[in-house]
Structures are given as C-alpha cells and as structure tokens.
C-alpha positions in Angstrom: -19.6 2.6 -26.2 -15.9 2.1 -25.9 -14.8 4.9 -23.6 -11.0 4.6 -23.4 -9.5 6.7 -20.6 -12.3 7.2 -17.5 -11.0 10.0 -15.1 -12.1 10.1 -11.8 -11.6 13.7 -9.2 -8.1 13.3 -7.3 -9.6 15.0 -4.1 -9.6 12.4 -1.5 -12.7 12.2 0.7 -14.8 13.4 -1.9 -17.8 10.9 -3.5 -16.7 9.6 -7.2 -19.8 9.3 -9.5 -20.6 6.4 -10.0 -19.0 5.0 -13.6 -18.3 2.1 -15.3 -17.2 0.4 -18.9 -19.8 -0.1 -20.5 -20.0 -1.8 -24.0 -21.1 -4.8 -26.2 -21.0 -7.9 -26.5 -17.4 -9.3 -24.6 -15.8 -12.4 -25.1 -15.9 -14.5 -22.0 -12.4 -15.7 -20.4 -12.7 -18.6 -17.9 -15.2 -21.8 -18.4 -17.1 -21.6 -15.6 -18.0 -18.0 -15.8 -15.6 -16.0 -13.1 -13.9 -12.8 -14.1 -10.2 -13.4 -14.5 -8.4 -10.4 -13.5 -4.2 -10.5 -14.3 -1.7 -9.2 -11.9 2.0 -9.0 -11.3 1.9 -9.7 -7.9 4.0 -12.6 -7.6 2.9 -13.7 -4.2 5.4 -17.1 -2.7 5.7 -18.7 0.3 9.8 -18.6 0.6 12.4 -19.8 3.8 12.6 -15.7 5.2 8.9 -15.5 4.2 7.0 -18.8 4.8 3.5 -17.3 5.8 2.9 -14.7 2.9 -1.1 -14.5 3.2 -1.5 -14.8 7.4 -2.6 -11.3 8.4 -0.4 -11.4 11.7 2.6 -10.9 9.2 0.9 -9.6 5.7 2.6 -6.2 5.0 2.5 -5.1 1.4 -0.3 -4.4 -1.2 -0.5 -7.2 -3.2 -1.2 -9.3 -0.3 -2.9 -7.1 1.4 -5.5 -6.9 -1.9 -5.7 -11.3 -0.7 -6.9 -10.8 2.9 -8.9 -7.8 2.1 -11.0 -9.9 -0.3 -11.5 -12.8 2.5 -10.5 -12.3 5.6 -13.4 -9.0 7.6 -12.6 -6.1 9.4 -14.0 -4.3 12.4 -14.5 -1.3 10.1 -13.7 -0.6 6.5 -12.9 2.3 3.8 -16.1 3.1 1.8 -15.6 3.0 -1.8 -16.4 6.3 -2.6 -13.5 7.4 0.1 -14.1 9.9 3.5 -13.7 7.9 6.6 -14.3 4.7 7.6 -17.3 3.0 8.2 -18.3 -0.5 10.6 -18.5 -3.7 8.5 -18.3 -7.1 10.8 -19.3 -4.2 13.5 -22.4 -2.8 13.7 -21.7 -0.1 15.1 -17.8 1.4 16.3 -17.0 5.0 17.9 -15.2 6.6 20.5 -16.7 6.5 24.2 -14.7 9.2 25.9 -13.5 12.8 24.5 -9.7 12.2 24.5 -9.9 9.3 22.0 -8.8 6.8 24.5 -11.3 4.6 24.6 -12.7 3.0 21.5 -15.9 0.7 21.0 -17.3 -1.3 18.8 -20.9 -3.9 18.8 -20.3 -7.2 16.1 -23.4 -7.5 13.5 -25.8 -10.0 14.9 -25.6 -13.8 13.2 -21.8 -12.8 11.9 -19.9 -16.0 11.1 -17.0 -17.2 9.4 -16.9 -18.8 6.0 -17.7 -21.9 7.2 -19.9 -21.6 9.6 -19.0 -21.1 12.8 -20.1 -17.9 15.2 -17.9 -15.0 15.4 -17.7 -13.3 19.0 -15.9 -10.9 20.7 -13.6 -12.9 22.0 -13.0 -13.7 18.6 -12.0 -10.0 17.8 -9.6 -10.0 20.7 -8.3 -13.1 19.8 -6.9 -11.4 17.0 -5.7 -8.2 17.6 -3.5 -10.0 20.6 -2.2 -12.6 18.4 -0.7 -9.9 16.0 0.3 -8.3 18.5 1.9 -10.8 20.1 4.1 -12.3 17.3 5.7 -9.3 16.5 6.0 -10.8 13.2 9.6 -9.0 11.3 7.2 -7.5 8.6 6.6 -4.8 11.2 2.9 -4.7 10.3 2.2 -4.9 14.3 3.3 -1.5 14.5 -0.7 -0.4 13.3 -1.4 -1.6 16.8 1.0 0.4 18.7 -1.3 2.4 20.2 -3.1 -1.2 21.9 -3.5 -1.3 25.3 -5.6 -3.8 25.9 -8.6 -5.5 24.2 -11.7 -5.7 26.4 -15.1 -7.6 25.8 -18.1 -7.5 27.4 -20.2 -10.6 26.2 -20.4 -11.8 22.4 -20.8 -8.4 20.2 -18.9 -6.2 22.5 -15.0 -4.8 22.1 -13.6 -2.3 23.7 -9.9 -1.0 22.8 -8.3 0.9 25.3 -5.8 2.7 24.0 -2.5 3.7 25.2 -1.9 7.6 24.4 -5.4 9.3 22.3 -5.8 8.0 18.3 -7.8 9.4 16.5 -6.4 7.6 13.5 -7.4 4.1 14.7 -10.7 3.9 13.1 -8.6 3.6 9.9 -6.2 1.3 11.4 -9.4 -1.1 12.4 -10.1 -1.0 8.9 -6.4 -3.0 7.8 -6.0 -7.0 7.3 -3.6 -6.9 10.6 -7.2 -5.9 12.4 -9.0 -8.9 10.4 -10.8 -11.4 12.1 -9.4 -15.1 12.3 -10.7 -18.2 13.4 -8.9 -19.5 16.6 -9.4 -22.8 15.2 -7.1 -22.4 11.8 -4.9 -20.1 13.6 -2.4 -20.5 16.6 -2.0 -17.9 19.2 1.8 -17.4 19.3 2.5 -18.6 15.6 2.2 -17.7 12.0 0.2 -19.5 9.4 2.5 -21.2 6.5 1.5 -21.7 3.4 -1.5 -20.1 1.1 -4.0 -21.2 3.9 -6.5 -18.0 4.2 -10.0 -18.8 6.4 -12.2 -15.4 7.4 -15.7 -14.0 7.5 -15.1 -11.8 4.3 -17.2 -11.5 0.8 -14.9 -14.3 -0.3 -13.5 -17.6 0.3 -9.9 -18.7 -1.1 -8.7 -20.8 -2.8 -5.4 -21.7 -4.4 -3.1 -22.7 -7.7 0.9 -23.0 -6.5 3.8 -23.9 -8.5 7.4 -23.8 -6.9 5.9 -22.4 -3.8 3.9 -19.6 -5.4 0.3 -18.7 -6.6 -0.3 -19.0 -10.0 -3.9 -18.5 -10.1 -5.7 -17.3 -6.6 -9.7 -18.3 -7.4 -12.5 -15.9 -4.8 -15.7 -17.2 -4.7 -18.6 -15.6 -3.0 -18.9 -16.4 1.1 -22.5 -18.0 1.6 -21.7 -16.5 5.4 -20.9 -13.2 4.3 -22.6 -10.8 6.2 -22.1 -6.7 6.3 -21.9 -4.0 4.3 -20.6 -5.1 0.5 -22.7 -5.7 -2.8 -21.2 -8.5 -3.9 -21.9 -8.4 -7.6 -20.1 -11.5 -9.1 -20.1 -15.1 -7.9 -15.9 -15.9 -8.7 -12.7 -14.1 -9.2 -9.6 -15.6 -10.6 -6.5 -13.6 -10.3 -4.5 -14.9 -12.3 -0.4 -13.7 -12.0 1.8 -12.6 -14.7 6.0 -12.5 -15.0 5.8 -9.3 -16.3 3.2 -6.4 -18.0 3.8 -7.7 -21.2 2.6 -11.2 -20.7 -0.2 -10.0 -18.4 -1.2 -7.6 -21.9 -1.1 -10.3 -24.4 -3.6 -12.5 -22.1 -5.4 -9.2 -22.3 -5.5 -9.1 -25.9 -6.7 -12.3 -26.0 -9.9 -12.3 -24.0 -8.0 -14.8 -21.6 -8.4 -12.3 -18.9 -11.1 -10.0 -17.7 -9.3 -7.0 -16.2 -5.3 -6.1 -16.6 -4.3 -3.7 -12.7 -1.2 -3.8 -11.5 1.9 -3.2 -12.6 1.1 -2.1 -16.3 4.0 -0.4 -18.3 3.8 3.2 -19.2 3.8 2.4 -23.3 0.9 0.1 -21.7 -0.3 2.8 -20.6 -0.4 5.2 -23.2 -1.0 2.9 -26.1 -4.3 2.1 -24.2 -5.0 6.0 -24.0 -4.1 6.8 -27.3 -6.9 3.7 -29.1 -10.2 4.9 -29.0 -11.7 2.0 -31.4 -11.0 -1.4 -29.1 -12.5 -3.8 -27.0 -10.5 -2.6 -24.4 -11.3 0.8 -21.8 -8.6 2.5 -19.8 -9.3 3.4 -16.4 -7.4 6.1 -14.7 -8.0 7.1 -11.1 -6.6 8.8 -8.5 -3.5 7.3 -6.6 -1.6 7.8 -3.0 0.7 5.7 -3.8 4.5 7.5 -3.6 7.6 6.0 -4.3 11.0 6.9 -2.2 14.9 6.1 -1.0 15.9 5.4 2.2 18.6 5.4 4.4 20.5 2.6 6.5 22.1 5.8 8.6 24.0 3.6 10.1 26.0 2.8 6.8 29.6 4.1 6.4 29.2 5.5 2.9 25.7 7.8 3.8 26.0 7.7 7.9 27.4 11.6 7.1 23.9 13.9 6.8 25.6 15.7 3.9 26.1 12.7 2.2 22.1 12.0 1.6 21.9 16.2 1.9 23.7 16.6 -1.3 22.0 13.5 -3.2 18.6 15.3 -2.1 19.9 18.4 -3.3 20.9 16.9 -7.0 18.0 14.6 -7.8 15.6 16.2 -10.3 12.3 15.1 -9.8 10.6 16.3 -12.6 12.9 15.5 -14.9 12.7 12.1 -13.9 9.2 11.5 -13.7 9.1 13.0 -17.7 11.5 10.8 -18.7 10.1 7.4 -16.8 6.6 7.9 -16.6 5.4 10.4 -18.3 2.2 11.9 -17.1 1.7 9.1 -15.2 3.5 10.6 -12.0 3.9 13.9 -10.3 6.7 15.1 -8.4 6.5 14.4 -4.9 8.6 17.3 -2.3 7.1 15.2 1.0 6.6 11.8 1.9 2.9 13.0 2.4 1.2 13.2 -1.0 -0.1 16.6 -2.4 -3.9 15.6 -2.1 -4.0 14.4 1.2 -4.3 16.9 4.6 -1.3 18.0 6.4 1.1 17.8 3.0 4.0 19.8 3.1 6.6 20.4 -0.1 9.4 20.4 3.1 12.1 19.4 0.5 11.7 21.3 -2.0 11.1 23.9 0.6 14.9 23.4 2.0 16.4 22.4 -1.1 14.8 24.1 -4.0 15.8 23.3 -7.9 18.7 21.4 -8.1 21.9 22.9 -7.9 25.7 20.8 -8.6 26.8 23.9 -7.1 24.9 24.0 -3.8 25.3 20.2 -3.2 29.0 20.0 -3.7 29.7 22.5 -1.0 27.6 20.4 1.5 30.3 17.1 0.5 33.2 20.3 0.8 31.6 21.6 4.5 31.6 18.0 5.7 35.1 17.2 4.3 33.9 14.3 2.2 36.1 12.9 -0.8 34.0 13.0 -3.9 33.0 11.1 -5.8 31.4 10.0 -3.4 31.1 5.6 -4.3 27.1 4.3 -3.5 24.7 1.5 -4.8 21.7 1.8 -5.3 19.2 -1.7 -4.8 16.2 -1.7 -6.1 13.3 -4.9 -6.8 13.2 -6.2 -10.3 9.3 -7.5 -10.2 7.3 -5.2 -7.5 6.5 -1.9 -8.7 6.6 -2.4 -12.3 8.7 -2.7 -15.7 9.6 1.1 -15.3 11.7 0.6 -12.4 15.1 -0.6 -13.4 14.4 3.0 -16.1 14.0 4.7 -13.1 17.2 4.0 -11.1 18.7 4.0 -14.5 18.2 7.5 -14.7 19.0 8.8 -10.9 22.5 7.0 -11.5 22.9 9.8 -14.6 21.9 12.3 -12.5 24.0 11.7 -9.7 26.7 10.8 -11.3 26.8 13.6 -14.3 27.3 16.3 -10.9 30.9 14.6 -11.0 29.9 14.2 -7.4 29.0 10.8 -6.9 30.0 7.5 -8.4 26.5 5.3 -8.2 25.8 1.6 -9.3 22.8 0.1 -9.6 21.7 -2.7 -9.3 18.0 -5.0 -8.7 16.6 -8.3 -7.2 13.6 -10.0 -7.2 10.9 -9.1 -4.5 11.5 -12.1 -2.4 15.6 -11.3 -2.0 15.0 -7.8 -1.9 12.8 -7.5 1.1 14.5 -10.1 3.4 17.8 -8.1 2.9 16.5 -5.0 3.1 15.4 -6.2 6.8 17.9 -7.4 7.4 20.0 -3.9 6.9 21.9 -5.3 4.0 21.6 -2.2 1.8 22.9 1.2 2.4 20.6 2.9 -0.1 17.1 1.3 -1.5 14.0 1.6 -3.5 10.5 1.7 -1.8 7.3 2.2 -2.7 4.3 3.2 -0.7 0.7 1.8 -1.5 -1.0 3.5 2.2 -2.9 1.3 4.6 -5.3 4.0 5.1 -5.3 7.5 3.4 -3.9 9.9 6.4 -1.0 11.5 6.9 -0.1 9.4 9.7 0.0 6.7 7.8 3.0 8.0 5.7 5.4 9.5 8.5 4.8 6.8 11.3 4.8 3.7 9.6 8.7 5.2 8.7 9.7 7.5 11.5 7.8 6.1 14.7 9.6 3.4 16.9 9.1 -0.5 15.3 9.0 1.1 11.6 8.5 -1.1 9.2 11.7 -0.8 7.3 14.0 -1.4 10.5 15.3 1.7 10.3 18.1 3.1 12.4 17.3 6.8 12.7 15.1 8.1 15.3 14.4 11.2 16.0 12.7 11.8 20.1 11.1 14.7 19.2 9.3 13.2 16.0 8.3 9.9 18.4 7.7 11.3 21.8 6.1 14.4 20.9 5.1 15.7 17.2 3.1 12.0 16.4 1.0 11.9 19.4 0.6 15.7 19.7 -0.9 15.2 15.7 -2.2 12.3 16.9 -4.8 13.5 19.4 -6.5 16.0 17.3 -9.2 14.3 15.7 -9.8 16.8 12.5 -7.1 16.4 10.7 -6.8 19.6 9.5 -6.3 21.2 12.8 -3.1 18.1 13.1 -1.2 20.1 10.3 0.9 21.9 13.1 2.9 18.9 14.3 2.4 16.5 10.8 4.6 20.1 9.2 6.9 19.7 12.0 7.5 16.3 11.0 8.3 16.8 7.1 10.7 19.8 7.7 12.3 17.3 9.9 12.6 14.4 7.3 14.0 17.1 5.0 16.6 18.0 7.2 18.1 15.1 8.6 17.3 13.3 4.9 16.7 8.9 6.3 14.2 9.3 3.2 14.2 11.1 -0.4 10.6 11.3 -1.2 10.9 11.0 -5.3 6.9 11.0 -7.1 3.2 10.5 -6.2 1.6 8.3 -9.2 -1.5 8.0 -10.5 -3.1 4.4 -11.0 -4.7 2.3 -13.8 -6.8 -0.7 -14.5 -8.0 -1.9 -18.0 -11.0 -4.6 -19.0 -12.9 -5.3 -21.3 -15.8 -3.5 -22.5 -18.4 -6.5 -21.1 -17.4 -6.3 -17.5 -18.3 -3.4 -15.6 -17.4 -1.7 -12.2 -13.6 -0.8 -12.8 -14.8 2.5 -11.5 -14.3 1.5 -8.0 -11.9 -1.9 -8.2 -9.8 0.2 -7.0 -9.5 2.2 -4.7 -7.2 6.1 -4.3 -4.7 3.4 -1.4 -5.4 0.8 -4.3 -7.1 -1.4 -2.4 -8.8 -4.0 -4.8 -12.6 -4.2 -4.5 -13.0 -7.2 -6.9 -16.8 -7.6 -5.2 -17.4 -4.0 -7.3 -16.8 -6.3 -11.0 -19.7 -7.5 -12.7 -19.9 -8.7 -16.5 -22.7 -6.5 -18.6 -23.6 -4.0 -20.5 
C-alpha cells in the first residue's frame, strides 16, 4: 500500500495513533544497511561559533537534533507528547509543595558510551558547567531557576531552585541538561569541533569538509540504558545545500527520508502524487516565525514605528501566497494549540489598516516613509523564507508609510550579526525547547534572553513569569501568560507571523515515520526502521 499523506492530531498532550508508512520493496540507499536521512540543516564550526555541538552552547533545532540522539538527559519528552518522563533517571519529582526542590534517582548501571560509569556527580558537573560557561547562545538561561545542585551518593541528584518552576522537568529534557563526561568536556571551556560523547541511544562520527559536516553517522550505542526502543543499528544524516538537491536524492534512492526543510512546492507535489513509492507524512508542528526588533536602534526605537508595522502586516495574505495550507496566521508568540494562548495582536490591532497605521505614525511625529531593512537567513528556515520577506516588503511598501529593503545572509553570518546587535529588524523561527507557553515567552523576554534583545519589562520579568511558573496546573497559569502576551502586543518588541506544520517524506519501505518528529520538531531517529 502507498499512502501519500498521514495526518496526525494537532492537539498537544494527546497520544498520536501508531501509524507508519507501509509499502513494498524499497531500494536500500546505503551499502552497510544504514537508514539515510537528508536535511538542509548546516553544521559549521566557525570563528564565531567553534563549538556548535557542545551541549553548553548548542541552541538551534539542527544541533539539538544531533545531541538528542547522543547525549542523554534525566528526563525526555514522550513520543506521544504529554509530560516528560524519566530517561537517564529512574524517577524524578518535586519533593516539596512549592515546586522549588526537585530530586532524581539515576538508573542503575548507567554508563557513557565508552563504558565509564555515570554517577550523580557527572550530572551535577554537567549542569554546573553549562551555568558557569554562560555561552553567548543564551542556552544557559533554560537553567536560570537552578540555585544549587546537590548529590547524595552515586545515584541521587537534588536541584534546589531559586524560585518555583513547574516547567523544570521539561527543562531537564533539553540538551543543555545533557549528561557529559568530565573526561571529555572541560569545566570552564567549550569543546570545539564536532566531537560528541554521551550516553544516548547512538554514538556519533562525522565526515566533514571546509569545517562543515557533510555526513553525521549515528551508530547504536551498546551501552545505552534508557526508555527508548532503538529500531535500527545505524542512521546516516546527509546535509544538502537546498531542498531541490535533497529531493533529487530521495527520488534517486540516494536517501531514504527527507526532513528539514522541504519547499512548499515539494510538499504540494508529494501530497498530490498518489501513485509513487514515496510517502508524505504531515504532522502537527509548534514552529513559529516572527520579527524581532532592536528597540535601541534609531529606526525602530519609537514604539509607533513597530506598532504601525503590526497594524499593516496581513498574515492571512502572507501565509496564503507563500505557504498555502502549510501554515496558519499567528497573533501571539504562543501557538494556538498551546495552553495559555491568546490572540493578543488581533485583539489590539484587528485587521490590517493603512489608515490606523498612518494615524499611529502621525501622532508620534514620524516622517514617512520610514526607511528600514528587514534581515533574514537564506539557508536555515527553508527556501520559502526569501519569498516570505519579499511579501512583507511589498505589504509595508504598498502602504506608502515605509520604504523597506530586505537582505538575506547565511546562518553562519546571520546569527553572530544578530547577537552583536547589527540588525534593527530581523526574522527568526522558533522551535520550542518544550511544548509549554513559558517557552514561547521567557526565552525572548526574561533576563538573559537568547536574542540579546534590549527590551526589558520589569512586570514580565519580576512578576508575571514567576507567577506563571508557580502553577503546576498550566490552565491556572493562563491569566499571567495572557498578561505577558498583551504587553508584547502593546510594546511590540516582537511581531508573531505564522505557525507551521511539519513534514517528512520517506520511501515506502521505511517504518516509524509517524514518530520521527515530535511536535517540538525533535528528531527521533530511533523510531525509524526498514520493512513492510
């Protein structure tokens, strides 16, 4: 049977049905039997980012997807969504009523891939190391509520938190909390290059050219001890310059699975084709796209400029012209399927209006047209990104109120420039660290936000974020979370644009594709197998 499209429920927290691509005799694409996965993610060691795979530094979906295969965490997000469950730990939980003391017991016999025993001291070392290094990627902020880490014997780890944090179990499921061997990772220095050593389901070896990975090979770790069932012995991840070359490789059976990032045209074509031997799998996604502002920059320092942009952008038109049915307009930084979501931007600005935007600029004595450059990355979020920014430019310029140019840069140049404050306005995507509203707000608005935004709101930082984290029942946190979203719509340090779906294309002899990505875009290579 050749099934062309598999649609899973888009409700976070519900267990998706166990479905997999099924079919006849697909041709193998690797001489050693490895399942070969294609990606357009690029992994480079550069002068600005010499340690892209160090858990204390890595903070993008591509590098995290390498680390999730290789570096084990105390907790893990289950494949059917829901609350995180123990992984390297045998059990974990809050031991007080105030969500400020969290204790874990390690599994017995836990080892690194090289056979070294893992102890509670290694867990403490790993967490302390990430907090001490404070890499400029900002990933350490996920551990911001940790005060001290205590060990009791070889298997007990106790986290004493500065403030209540009901989301802390989720944070322990992210790669920054991955357990590393002190023999391989220095206490106060990042590990340069592409070496990764851990206790996850796979070990890693790489082929590289010009300081970039061309192939990452994941081999089943015989010392792995955790909750995951590994359905293959080896997976190769090959990087491609663009979606077109990746699609050609799938058509030629050079790869078995195509992941990030397909073009809208490829997705449409695969969805319409009912007779081929490639299956398209559509899954719920929590990816968002947004614009960020350097609110200290002269061009956008006046709030009215940012408000006018929020008033003019037509998300419906943007999505329909660029992404079609693969995305939906988004009116908050929190996606519509996440508990605590509020349509704050629509509530404040309503439908796009040139008249209202002009009034905002006139009242602020802003001379029009306002000249701006919108920056985007050319090689990280898919081939449609340029079309998206061309559409944004057209919408803003057609109002007569803006004179916008756009400029694209490769990811290796884009990220350092953004972190140095070189851009006034730039476009970003966000794949959540974990599926909770806190993770769509705190990383952008809390102290040590990963974008290095100068915007700071004391009410959000000192009152609303802590309030929301005190609520173990996330529905009870909705009032604080909604207040944060309303403030963002008022102050406009960010403008949400759209929420996307996610897709995988695979040859029809590959099983497990329904779970190879979870809603947070976590790549779960262990789910893949070969068969009928």
